[in-house]
N, C-alpha and C positions, 0 to 999 in steps of 0.2 A: 520449530525454531524460524522457518520459511518468514511464517508471519509475524513472530515477533521482530523479525529484523528488518521487513517491510515497516511496521508502523515505527521502528525508532527511524530508518531511511528517511521515512515523511516528516519525523518530527525535526530531522536536523534539516531537511531542504527549507521547511518552514520558518527556522529560525535562521538560517542562511538569508533568507529573502526577506526576513523582517529587522534584522541587525543591521544598519548601513556601515560601511568600512569610512574614514574620514583620515585626514592627514595627520601621520603618525600614529596610527592607530593599533594594538594588537589583539592578539585573538581571545584575550581573557574575558571578554563581556559574553563574546559570542559563547565559548565553552559553559559559563556560568548559566546563561538563558538556557543552553542546552540542557544542564545537568538538571535545572528547575523542571522544565518542561518532561524529562523522561522520570521524573521523582512523582509526579502529578500523575502520570499513567501507570506506574506501580512499579517501574523498572529501578532496581539497585545503579547506581551511577556514581562516577566521582569525577574532578577535575584534576587533570594532572599538567602539573608547568613542568617545562623541561628547557634545558641548553647551556648555555654559557655565560653567565652574568655580565662578562667583559662587552660580548659581542652582540648576542642575539638571544632572546628566550621566546616559547611559544605556550600555548595552552592548549590544549585537548579533552574531552569527556570521553570517560570510557565507560562503557554501558553493558552491563549483564543481559544479553540476551540469549535465551535456548540454553543457556549453561555456558555461554561463550564468552569472553570478555572484549567486546568489540570496540576499536578506537574510530569515533567519530569528529573531523574537525569542522563544525558550523561555520568557522571563520573563512575555508576555502573551498567548504560544501564536499569533502572526500571524505573516504573510508579507505582501510586497508584489506587483502584479501586473506590475510591471517589473524588469528585472535592475539591479543598482546602478548602474551608470554611467548607465543610462537616469532612474533615478529622481533622480541627481543633476541630472541635466539639467532635469527636470521642476522641481525645487526651485529651481534657479537663475533657471527663468523666472518664477516667482512662482507654482505653479500647485501646490497641496496634492494628496497623492496617499493616497488612500482604503486601508488596509491592507486584507487578508483574514484576519478573525477566525477560528480555529476556537472552536465554540461547545458542543462533544459533550463535553469533557473539564472534570473538574472538578483546584482545586488546594486543599490544606491551607494554611490561615491560622493560624498561631501568633500568639496576641496576649499581649502581658506588660500585664495590667491597671496596672502601677504607672507605666507610660511611654506607653500607648494613650492619645490625645486624648478626649474624652467624644464627641466628637460623632463621631469613628471607631469606638468601641464600639458607638452608638445604631445606625449604618449596619450595622454587622456584624450586628448580633442582628435588624434588620430585614430586611436581604437576602441573609444567607448560605441557604443551602439546609438547613443542619442543624448543630447545634453538636455534636462530638465529645466524646468525655470529656476531662477535663482532665488535666493531666500538669504535675508539679511547679509547680503554682501557675499555670500557663501555662492560658489557654481556648483551644480550639481548633475552627473553623470552617472549613466545605469549603465551597466556595461557586466560582462562575464567576468568576475573577481577571483581569481585563483593564483597559484603561486607564482604564475610568469607574469602575471599585472602586478603582484606586491613586489617582485623583482625589480620590475621597471621602476616603481615609484618610491622604492626604498634601496637608493643607492649606496646605504651603509652596510649591505650584506656582506661586501668583501672582507672585511675584517671576519664574518663567522667563518666564512669558507676558508680563509687564511687559517683561523684556527684549529680547524675541521682537518685541514693539512697536519699541522705539525703536530697534532695528535696521532698521527697516521691514518685516519679516515679517508674517503672519498669526499669531493664537494657534494654532499647530500644531507640537507637538512634532516633528513630523516634520522640520522645518525646521533643527532644531538639527544634523543629519546634514550641513549645510555646514560645521559647525565640529568638525575631529578633534580628540580628545587624543592617541590612543593607538592602536596597529596592532599587537595580537602575531600573529604567523607561525606559531608552533608552539615556537620557539626562543628567542624574545627580544621584550619591546615596543619599539615605535619610536613615540619621540613629535617627532623632526624630521619638519617635514614636507617639508622636500625629499626627504629618505630612506625617506618613510614609505610600506610596500608597498601597491601598486593606486593611491595616490592620488600618489606624488612626479611634480612637474610639470603637477599638474593643477590649473587655476585653481576654486576654489571660491565665490568673489564674486558676488552677482546683483546686475547690474545695477538691475533692479525694486527690490529693497531696498534699494538706496543713494539710487535717485531717492526712494523712500517716506519714507525716514530725511530727507533733505535737506528734502523739502516740510514733512515735519513738524517741522523744525528753525527753518526760514523761518517757517512758521505761528504759531510759539511764539514769536520773534523779532517778528514782526509784531504779535500780539496786547501782549508787553510794550512794544512801542511806542508801540501806540495806548492803552494805560493810561497810557505817561508821558504822551503828548500829553494825553490826558482830564486829568491833572493839571497840566499846564500850561496848558489852558486853564479850570480851575477856578482856578489862581492868576492868570490874568489877568484872570478876572472877578471876583475878589474884589480885586485892586488896581484894578481900573476902576470897581468899588463905592466904594472907598477914595476914590478920584480925584473922584468924583460929591460924597462927602459932605465932602471938604476944599474942593470949589467952591463949594459951597454954603454955606461957612463963611465967617469974616472975612477979610479981605484980607492977614492976616498969615499966613495957609496956603499962600498962594500957591507960594512956597518948597517947599513939601513937594509939593505936586502938580507942580510940573514934574519934581523928583526921581522921582515916582512915574511920569509920565510918559516918563520917561527909561528907566525900567526896563521897562515896557511894551514901548516899543520894542525894546530888548535881547532882552526873552522871544521876541517874534515874530519878530526875527531869527534868534532860536535855534532855534525853531520851524521856520520856513523851512530852516536848515540839516538841522534833522533830518528834515523832509521829503524833501530833495534826497538825503539819504543813504539814506533808504529807498528811494527810485526806482532808486537806483543798485544797491541789493545786489537788487531786484527783478529788474533786468535781469541782474545775474550769475547768481540763481536760474533765470531762463529759460534762460540760456548752458547753466545745468549740466543741465538739463532737456533740451536738446534734445543735448548730449553723452551724456547716457544713453540717449537712445532710438536714437541711432546706436551704441552699443555694443551695445542689445538685438538692434537687426537681424544686427548682425555676428554676435552671439552664435545666433541663427537661423538664418542661413547657415551656420553651423558644424555646427549642428542637424544640417540637412538633409544634409550631405555625409558625418557619422555614419551618419544612417537609411539615405541611399544604399549607403555599405559594408555595412550591416549585410544590406540587401536582397539584395546581391551574395553574401554569406556564406548566407544563408541557400539561396539558388540552388543553390551549390554543394553544400551539406549536401541540397536536393531530391534531387539529379541522383545523389550517392550512395546515397541511399535509395533510388530509383528502380532502380539497378545490385541492390542488396540484392534488393528484390522481385524482379526476373526470376531471379536466383539461386533464391530460396524457391519460384517459380513452377516453374521445373525440375527442383526438387526434389520438389514437389507431384508434378508429373506422374510421374516416377519412381516414387515413393510409390503414385499411382494404377494404374500398371502392375503393378507387385506385387499391389496390392489386389484388382484384375482376376482373375490368375493364381491368388490365395488364394479368391477366389468361385468362380473354375470348378471347383477342386479339391474346397470344399466343396458346391459341387452335385453334384457325381460322388457325393461320399460320402451325400449328402442320397437320392441316386437308388440307391445300393447298398442302404442304410438301408430304404429305401420297399420295395424288392424282397425283400429278407429279410424284412422284416415282412409282406409279401403269402403269402411261403412258409410262415413262422410261421403266418398267419392260416389257410391251406389246412389246414395240419397238426392245428390246434385243430378244424377244422371235421369234417376224418376222424375225430380221436378222438371227439367228440363223436357222429358218426355211428354210430363203432363202439358207443360205449358205449349207444346208445339202441338198437341192434340187439340188443346182447347183454342189455339190460333186457327187450326184448320177448319175447326166448327165453328167460329166466328166468320170465318171467311165465305162457308160454304151458306152461312145464314142470310149473311150480307148480301151473296149472289142472289140466293133464293128472293130475299124481299126488293132486291131491284127487281127482278124479273117480275114477280105481283106487282108492285106498280106500274111497272109498264105495260102491262096488261091490263091492268087500271084505267090507265091513263087515255091506252090505246081504245078501249070501250068506251069510254067518255067523250072522246074526241069524236068518235063514231056517230052517237046518239045526237051530239050537239050539231053535229051536219045534216040529219034527217029531219029536225023540229026547226032549221032555220028558213025564213020567209024569202020567198023570191022576190028579189028586186029588179021592175024593169026602171028603164031610161024613159023618161018624160019628152016631148018635145015643147 
């Protein structure tokens, strides 16, 4: 499984480096390129497009590696610590999941100065690792392209965050995975939730988000109701002030005072009605919160059951791995016997080589001894020859001196 994961990670990093980002680009092209690369390597893979069509959508590749559906984002060069279904479960429970981002690689960003926002241009000039040579009027930057860089160059993401908040989610784009748009299985795109591969029949609604959304809506209605009540109180106070002014006037204004008093009574009755309606809505909100809590508990029970099933699957996998390890140990034992026999043969060869080397050394010693003896004999012969020659020369010189005539000086 680790080997398969490493292979898929290398594919993702390669696609990340090879697919440039550009002004207004999305992750759909990178996800499709990773799908092709994974399929060529024999992996089962899908392209999953998700998000809110009115604000932001994104596409990732889902690759089955080692029996786990891994999520790989070749656009941002990241993956997640959980499998696809586990990640969806965490998001349904309202828990954000931090992605594992690769920071060693760099991507080329191709910028069109005619369409790029000025703030994005300044950010690229400040944060890019370097600027490459321009081509066809387009500026090119080499940089770490991640979610932060995308947010800095895409100011329109505010609408996506607002939509998430409206639906009761935290401001984390990962929660958009609970809103599928399309699943591509290599043959055709599937947009029907009932027949969508990997997601057919799976409930992606989040009880926690529904509860938060309901609470937010009720809070807004409460604030609006309070504002209306405040306006009515202002009207009541104004009418009471007018009534007091009318009472301080002449007796001819008594009829108007009575009319104003009737209006005050009516307004107070309306205020009481609104207060009762608000109490009823607050009770309904409490009931909705209780139901949402019950649904969340049921969801946790389902998650526990799924985790138990996952544990059993992992136990079976561990048993198979132990059987494989036993086979591997047997193979290693056989290999060890072969290595021992080879070592014994190698030791015999080394012993024979050492014996041969000893014989060679003895032969060399005999040769050196013979050479030394021969040298000694040569020196003795040369010494003897020199002595004989010298004696001969001495004898010859003596004979010459005896036979030489006597020379006399003449006057």
